[in-house]
C-alpha positions in Angstrom: -11.2 27.0 -107.7 -10.4 26.5 -104.0 -6.9 25.2 -104.8 -6.2 28.2 -107.0 -7.3 30.6 -104.3 -5.0 28.9 -101.8 -2.1 29.0 -104.2 -2.7 32.8 -104.8 -2.8 33.4 -101.0 0.4 31.5 -100.6 2.1 33.6 -103.3 0.7 36.8 -101.7 2.0 35.7 -98.2 5.5 34.9 -99.5 5.7 38.1 -101.5 4.7 40.3 -98.5 6.3 38.4 -95.7 8.4 41.0 -93.8 10.8 38.4 -92.5 11.7 37.3 -96.0 12.1 40.9 -97.0 14.3 41.6 -94.1 16.5 38.6 -94.7 15.7 36.8 -91.4 14.4 33.7 -93.3 16.8 31.9 -95.6 15.9 32.7 -99.2 15.3 30.2 -101.9 18.3 28.1 -102.7 19.7 27.5 -106.1 18.4 30.8 -107.6 21.7 32.8 -107.5 25.0 32.3 -109.1 27.7 34.9 -109.9 26.5 36.5 -113.2 28.7 35.8 -116.1 28.2 39.3 -117.3 29.3 41.0 -114.1 32.7 42.6 -113.7 35.4 39.9 -113.2 37.0 41.8 -110.3 33.7 42.2 -108.4 32.3 39.7 -105.9 28.9 41.2 -106.0 26.1 38.9 -107.2 23.8 41.6 -108.5 22.6 40.7 -112.0 22.6 43.3 -114.7 19.9 44.1 -117.2 21.3 41.8 -119.9 21.4 38.8 -117.4 17.8 39.3 -116.1 15.9 37.9 -119.1 18.0 34.7 -118.9 16.5 33.8 -115.5 13.5 31.5 -115.7 11.1 30.2 -113.1 13.0 28.0 -110.7 12.3 25.1 -108.4 12.5 26.1 -104.8 12.2 24.3 -101.5 8.9 22.5 -100.8 7.9 25.0 -98.1 8.3 27.9 -100.6 7.4 26.0 -103.8 5.1 28.3 -105.8 6.8 28.1 -109.2 6.6 25.6 -112.1 8.9 22.6 -112.2 11.3 23.9 -114.8 14.5 25.5 -113.4 17.6 27.2 -114.6 19.6 26.9 -111.4 23.2 25.7 -111.3 23.2 24.9 -107.6 24.3 21.3 -107.1 21.8 20.8 -104.3 18.9 20.8 -106.8 18.3 19.1 -110.0 18.6 20.6 -113.5 15.6 20.4 -115.9 15.6 17.4 -118.1 13.8 17.8 -121.4 13.7 14.1 -122.1 15.8 11.0 -122.4 15.9 11.0 -126.1 19.3 11.1 -127.7 21.1 9.7 -124.6 23.2 6.6 -124.6 22.3 3.5 -122.5 24.9 4.4 -119.9 23.4 7.8 -119.3 19.9 6.2 -119.1 21.2 3.7 -116.5 22.8 6.5 -114.6 19.5 8.4 -114.6 17.7 5.3 -113.4 20.1 4.9 -110.5 19.8 8.6 -109.7 16.0 8.3 -109.8 16.2 5.5 -107.3 18.6 7.5 -105.1 21.4 4.9 -105.7 24.8 5.0 -107.3 26.6 2.4 -109.3 25.6 -1.1 -108.0 29.2 -2.0 -107.6 30.1 1.2 -105.7 31.2 0.4 -102.0 29.1 3.3 -100.6 25.9 2.3 -102.4 23.0 2.6 -99.9 20.4 0.0 -99.2 17.2 -0.1 -101.1 14.6 2.2 -99.7 17.1 4.1 -97.6 16.8 7.2 -99.7 13.9 9.1 -101.1 13.6 8.8 -104.9 14.9 11.8 -106.8 12.4 13.4 -109.1 13.6 13.8 -112.7 12.4 13.2 -116.2 12.0 9.5 -115.6 10.1 10.2 -112.3 8.1 13.4 -112.8 6.0 15.0 -110.1 2.3 14.6 -110.8 0.6 17.9 -110.9 -2.9 18.5 -109.5 -5.8 19.7 -111.6 -5.3 23.3 -112.6 -7.5 26.0 -111.2 -10.6 27.0 -113.2 -9.1 30.3 -114.2 -6.0 28.6 -115.6 -5.7 26.7 -118.9 -7.5 23.4 -118.8 -6.4 20.2 -120.6 -9.4 20.4 -123.0 -8.2 23.9 -124.1 -5.4 22.3 -126.1 -7.7 19.9 -127.9 -8.2 21.3 -131.4 -11.5 19.6 -132.3 -14.3 20.6 -130.0 -18.0 20.2 -130.2 -19.7 23.3 -131.3 -22.9 23.9 -129.4 -26.0 24.2 -131.5 -27.3 27.7 -132.1 -30.5 28.4 -130.4 -33.0 31.2 -130.8 -31.2 33.2 -128.2 -27.6 33.3 -127.1 -24.2 34.2 -128.4 -24.7 32.6 -131.8 -27.5 34.8 -132.9 -25.4 36.0 -135.9 -23.9 32.7 -136.8 -21.0 30.6 -136.0 -17.7 32.1 -134.9 -14.3 30.4 -135.1 -12.5 30.6 -131.8 -9.2 29.5 -133.2 -5.9 31.0 -132.5 -6.1 32.9 -135.8 -9.4 34.4 -135.0 -7.9 37.9 -134.8 -6.5 37.6 -138.2 -9.4 36.0 -140.1 -11.9 38.7 -139.3 -14.3 36.3 -137.6 -14.3 38.2 -134.4 -15.8 39.9 -132.5 -19.2 38.2 -132.6 -21.9 40.7 -132.0 -25.5 40.2 -131.3 -28.3 42.3 -130.1 -27.4 41.5 -126.5 -23.7 41.4 -126.2 -20.3 41.4 -127.9 -17.7 38.7 -127.4 -14.2 38.5 -128.6 -12.4 35.7 -126.8 -13.2 32.2 -125.8 -12.9 30.8 -122.3 -9.7 29.0 -123.3 -8.2 32.3 -124.5 -9.4 33.9 -121.3 -7.7 31.2 -119.3 -4.6 31.4 -121.5 -4.7 35.2 -120.9 -4.9 34.6 -117.2 -2.0 32.1 -117.4 0.0 34.7 -119.3 -0.8 37.3 -116.7 0.0 34.8 -114.0 3.2 33.8 -115.6 4.2 37.4 -116.3 3.4 38.3 -112.7 5.4 35.4 -111.3 8.2 36.1 -113.7 8.3 39.7 -112.6 7.9 38.7 -109.0 10.8 36.2 -109.4 12.8 38.9 -111.1 12.0 41.4 -108.4 12.8 38.8 -105.7 16.0 37.8 -107.5 17.0 41.5 -107.8 16.0 42.0 -104.1 18.0 38.9 -103.0 21.0 39.8 -105.2 20.8 43.4 -104.1 20.7 42.3 -100.5 23.5 39.9 -101.1 25.4 42.7 -102.8 24.7 45.0 -99.9 25.8 42.4 -97.4 28.9 41.5 -99.4 29.7 45.2 -100.0 29.1 46.0 -96.3 31.2 43.0 -95.4 34.0 44.1 -97.8 33.8 47.7 -96.5 33.8 46.5 -92.9 36.7 44.1 -93.6 38.7 46.8 -95.4 37.9 49.3 -92.6 39.0 46.7 -90.1 42.2 46.0 -92.0 42.9 49.7 -92.4 42.0 50.3 -88.7 44.5 47.7 -87.7 47.1 49.1 -90.1 46.5 52.6 -88.6 46.8 51.1 -85.1 50.1 49.4 -86.0 51.3 52.6 -87.7 50.2 54.6 -84.7 52.1 52.3 -82.4 55.1 52.4 -84.7 55.0 56.2 -84.6 54.5 56.2 -80.8 57.6 53.9 -80.5 59.8 56.2 -82.4 58.2 59.2 -80.8 59.1 57.8 -77.4 62.6 57.1 -78.6 62.9 60.7 -79.8 61.5 61.9 -76.4 64.1 59.9 -74.6 66.8 61.3 -76.9 65.5 64.8 -76.5 65.5 64.4 -72.7 69.1 63.1 -72.8 70.1 65.9 -75.2 68.4 68.5 -72.9 70.2 66.9 -69.9 73.5 66.9 -71.7 73.0 70.6 -72.7 72.2 71.4 -69.1 75.4 69.6 -68.0 77.4 71.3 -70.6 76.0 74.7 -69.6 77.0 73.9 -66.1 80.5 73.0 -67.2 80.7 76.2 -69.2 79.6 78.2 -66.2 82.1 76.3 -64.2 84.8 77.0 -66.8 84.0 80.7 -66.8 84.0 80.7 -63.0 87.4 79.0 -63.0 88.6 81.6 -65.5 87.3 84.4 -63.3 88.9 82.9 -60.2 92.2 82.4 -62.1 92.5 86.2 -62.1 93.2 86.1 -58.4 96.3 83.8 -58.7 97.5 85.9 -61.6 97.0 89.1 -59.7 98.5 87.7 -56.5 101.6 86.4 -58.4 101.9 89.7 -60.3 101.5 91.8 -57.1 104.1 89.6 -55.3 106.6 90.2 -58.1 105.8 93.9 -58.0 106.2 94.0 -54.2 109.5 92.2 -54.4 110.8 94.9 -56.7 110.7 97.1 -53.7 113.7 95.3 -52.2 116.8 97.5 -52.0 120.3 97.1 -53.4 121.8 93.8 -52.5 118.4 92.3 -51.7 117.3 92.2 -55.3 118.2 88.6 -55.6 116.8 86.0 -58.1 116.1 83.6 -55.2 113.9 80.5 -55.0 110.8 82.6 -54.2 111.4 84.7 -57.3 111.7 81.6 -59.4 108.5 80.1 -58.0 106.6 83.4 -58.5 107.7 83.4 -62.1 106.7 79.8 -62.5 103.3 80.6 -61.0 102.8 83.5 -63.4 103.7 81.3 -66.4 101.4 78.5 -65.1 98.5 81.0 -64.8 99.2 82.2 -68.3 99.3 78.7 -69.7 96.1 77.7 -67.8 94.4 80.9 -69.1 95.3 79.9 -72.7 93.9 76.4 -72.1 90.7 77.8 -70.6 90.2 80.1 -73.6 90.6 77.2 -76.1 88.4 74.9 -74.1 85.8 77.6 -73.8 85.7 77.9 -77.6 85.4 74.1 -77.9 82.6 74.1 -75.3 80.6 76.8 -77.1 81.0 75.0 -80.4 79.9 71.7 -78.8 76.9 73.5 -77.2 76.0 74.8 -80.7 76.1 71.3 -82.0 74.1 70.0 -79.0 71.4 72.6 -79.6 71.4 71.8 -83.3 71.0 68.1 -82.7 68.3 68.8 -80.1 66.4 71.0 -82.5 66.7 68.3 -85.2 65.3 65.8 -82.7 62.6 68.2 -81.7 61.6 68.8 -85.3 61.3 65.1 -86.0 59.5 64.6 -82.7 57.1 67.5 -83.6 56.4 65.9 -87.0 55.8 62.5 -85.4 53.6 64.0 -82.7 51.4 65.6 -85.4 51.4 62.3 -87.4 50.6 60.3 -84.3 47.7 62.7 -83.5 46.4 62.4 -87.0 46.7 58.6 -87.1 45.2 58.4 -83.6 42.3 60.5 -84.9 42.0 58.3 -88.0 42.1 55.2 -85.8 39.3 56.6 -83.6 37.0 57.4 -86.5 34.0 55.2 -87.1 30.8 55.4 -89.1 29.2 57.3 -86.3 31.8 60.1 -86.2 30.4 63.6 -86.8 33.5 65.0 -88.6 33.3 62.8 -91.7 33.3 64.7 -95.0 33.8 64.1 -98.7 37.4 65.0 -99.6 38.1 63.8 -103.1 41.4 65.6 -103.3 42.9 63.5 -100.5 42.8 60.3 -102.7 46.3 60.8 -104.2 49.9 59.9 -103.7 51.8 63.2 -103.2 55.2 63.5 -104.8 56.9 64.5 -101.6 55.8 61.4 -99.7 58.5 59.3 -98.2 58.7 55.5 -98.2 58.5 53.6 -94.9 62.1 52.5 -95.3 63.3 56.0 -95.7 61.0 57.2 -92.9 62.5 54.7 -90.5 66.1 55.4 -91.9 65.6 59.1 -91.4 64.5 58.6 -87.8 67.3 56.2 -87.0 69.8 58.6 -88.7 68.5 61.5 -86.5 68.7 59.4 -83.4 72.2 58.2 -84.3 73.4 61.7 -85.1 71.9 63.0 -81.8 73.6 60.2 -79.8 76.9 60.8 -81.5 76.7 64.5 -80.7 75.8 63.6 -77.1 78.8 61.2 -76.8 81.1 63.9 -78.1 79.6 66.3 -75.6 80.1 63.7 -72.8 83.8 63.2 -73.8 84.3 67.0 -73.9 82.7 67.3 -70.5 85.1 64.7 -69.2 88.1 66.5 -70.8 86.9 69.8 -69.3 86.4 68.3 -65.9 90.0 66.9 -66.1 91.3 70.2 -67.2 89.7 72.0 -64.4 90.8 69.5 -61.8 94.4 69.4 -63.2 94.5 73.2 -63.4 93.4 73.6 -59.8 95.8 70.9 -58.6 98.7 72.4 -60.5 97.9 75.9 -59.2 97.6 74.7 -55.6 100.8 72.6 -56.0 102.7 75.6 -57.3 101.2 77.8 -54.6 102.3 75.3 -51.9 105.8 75.2 -53.4 105.9 79.0 -53.4 104.6 79.1 -49.8 107.4 76.6 -48.7 110.1 78.6 -50.5 108.7 81.9 -49.0 108.6 80.4 -45.5 112.2 79.2 -45.9 113.3 82.6 -47.2 111.5 84.4 -44.4 113.1 82.1 -41.8 116.5 82.6 -43.4 116.0 86.4 -43.3 114.9 86.3 -39.7 118.0 84.4 -38.8 120.2 86.7 -40.7 118.6 89.8 -39.1 119.0 88.2 -35.7 122.7 87.5 -36.3 123.3 90.9 -37.8 121.6 92.5 -34.8 123.8 90.4 -32.5 126.9 91.4 -34.4 125.8 95.0 -34.3 125.4 94.8 -30.6 128.9 93.4 -30.3 130.2 96.1 -32.6 128.5 98.8 -30.5 130.0 97.3 -27.4 133.4 97.2 -28.9 132.9 100.7 -30.3 132.2 101.9 -26.8 135.3 100.2 -25.5 137.4 101.8 -28.2 136.0 105.2 -27.4 136.8 104.5 -23.7 140.3 103.5 -24.8 140.7 106.6 -26.9 139.6 108.8 -24.1 142.0 107.0 -21.7 144.9 107.4 -24.2 144.1 111.0 -24.7 143.9 111.5 -20.9 147.3 109.6 -20.5 148.9 111.8 -23.2 147.6 114.8 -21.5 149.0 113.5 -18.2 152.4 113.3 -19.8 152.5 117.0 -20.1 153.2 117.6 -16.4 156.2 115.2 -16.2 157.6 116.6 -19.4 157.2 120.1 -18.2 158.7 119.1 -14.8 161.7 117.5 -16.4 162.1 120.3 -18.9 161.8 122.8 -16.1 164.6 121.0 -14.2 166.8 120.9 -17.2 166.1 124.5 -18.0 166.9 125.4 -14.4 170.1 123.3 -14.6 171.1 125.1 -17.7 171.0 128.2 -15.6 174.1 127.0 -13.7 177.1 129.2 -14.1 180.0 128.0 -16.0 181.8 125.0 -14.6 178.7 124.2 -12.6 176.9 123.5 -15.7 178.3 120.1 -16.1 176.9 116.8 -17.6 176.5 115.1 -14.4 174.4 112.1 -13.8 171.3 114.1 -12.8 171.6 115.9 -16.1 171.8 112.6 -18.0 169.0 111.2 -15.8 166.8 114.2 -16.7 167.6 113.9 -20.4 166.8 110.2 -20.2 163.6 111.0 -18.4 162.6 113.4 -21.2 163.3 110.7 -23.7 161.4 108.2 -21.8 158.4 110.5 -21.5 158.6 111.3 -25.2 158.7 107.6 -26.1 155.7 107.0 -23.9 153.8 109.9 -25.4 154.7 108.5 -28.9 153.4 105.1 -27.8 150.2 106.7 -26.5 149.8 108.6 -29.7 150.3 105.5 -31.8 147.8 103.6 -29.7 145.5 106.5 -29.9 145.8 106.5 -33.7 145.1 102.8 -33.8 142.2 103.2 -31.5 140.8 106.0 -33.5 141.3 104.0 -36.7 139.5 101.1 -35.1 136.8 103.4 -34.0 136.3 104.6 -37.5 136.2 101.1 -38.9 133.8 100.0 -36.2 131.6 103.0 -37.0 131.7 102.0 -40.7 130.8 98.4 -39.7 128.1 99.6 -37.5 126.7 101.6 -40.3 127.0 98.7 -42.7 125.3 96.4 -40.2 122.6 98.9 -39.5 122.0 99.3 -43.3 122.0 95.6 -43.9 119.7 95.0 -41.0 117.5 97.7 -42.4 117.6 96.2 -45.9 116.9 92.7 -44.6 114.1 93.9 -42.4 112.7 95.7 -45.4 112.9 92.4 -47.5 111.6 90.5 -44.5 108.7 92.9 -44.3 108.0 92.5 -48.0 108.2 88.7 -48.0 106.6 88.0 -44.6 104.1 90.8 -44.1 103.1 92.1 -47.5 103.5 89.0 -49.6 102.1 86.9 -46.8 99.1 89.1 -46.5 98.5 89.1 -50.2 98.9 85.4 -50.6 96.5 84.8 -47.7 93.8 85.6 -50.2 94.9 82.8 -52.6 91.8 80.8 -53.7 91.2 77.3 -52.6 91.3 74.2 -54.9 87.5 74.1 -54.9 87.3 77.7 -56.1 90.0 77.2 -58.7 88.1 74.2 -60.1 85.1 76.4 -60.8 82.8 75.3 -57.9 
């Protein structure tokens, strides 16, 4: 009775021990194997309803041993139940004997010494059981022939003998009723009933413990699988996040370079427009210089070196204007391509930013997050999803296209810079050549004017001398009147002589000769006077010509030196012509 009570308390302690329920104490070994009826793809050890009846009472460790000696475990650390040694061959019996003694084959090199191992209990060496408790079946309950107590005057046999056999319920010999009580079962049946209740309780306790242990193992395994899968997916999300971040950084760098290139190209376009606006000044200056030189008079309308250089300058400005127009169109088209490539990069960057934020959010989620919700519709593979290879190819293609566009823009900027520099250099070179030609022309005109003025001065002096000569000749001719009148008066007086007195004497011949001499002298004077007057007329003409030429050349000199020089003083510098 005392041993039965202790056994019951031990069972009660084990069944309600919180440490065992919480899993802190290692459960019974050898009671669990993967159920053969479980799903083949599942690692859970939970038994199903069809597998539970197959479990029998098992043999546990000594410190938890509360069950009968029979066992259905398949754990290699514990023995299997042996029904007997009948039907076995001698080799199997010898092997069991060696196993009972804790030894191997005597010829095995690793065979232990005698007494070094504890004998293993089995069918050949059973464990002796203690006397059962009073409320459990006793050995005498299984003895069929029992002594029947004599019936006394009082007691349970007042109505006669009752058969307490196993078929008592079928033979109609029970219950036995007397005037004091009613009895239906014997003590053996009562103890057998207790044993059934005990076995049923233990079986159900074992079933419950098995279910509990398997459930906890399933929970632990499931939790481990869930944690492992979450860890794997978290690492995958982290790797994906870092991959997206890498390409996002590459796109940010490409966008920064594209924005910088667009800024440079905008600056070059502004510079080109500025150069085109400044180019109007050389065009206007060259055109105005040509227009001013049309104000030259008569013989000064010469296709000289200055005129040629001005025409070259106008043609150069026109050619540069045409180059600027074509280049401006190319720049605007390149800017459109740059903006398109930048927008494509920005679209891809925006998508990756959103994807990175979502993956970063997913990476940061844990079981304690407050935004977790059931979303069954998310468990799908949309048709529009891309593959990782195409995703990476698309990003690389976008980066390569953006870089190619940027390189074309850089090349165009280099070409534009060369065009602006060459245009400014050509314009300044042409302007310098024109300035040199104009300076030489102005110097030549100044020298010509100086020489013409000197000649005019000489002509004026000579003209004054001729006028003095003419006046002297006229005065001399006028002075010849008195001698001629004198000689003519003498001759006229001599003609008044009478008759023979009027003879051709030497005085008469001398007077006539004198008249002829005076006439010849007057003729000479008149001839000289005519020549002097003719010379005077020519000198006057020359003076007029010189004065007109001087006036024309001074006019041309004024145009080339003063007007054109003043206009060309506003010619822009090379820096302004290059667009800066």
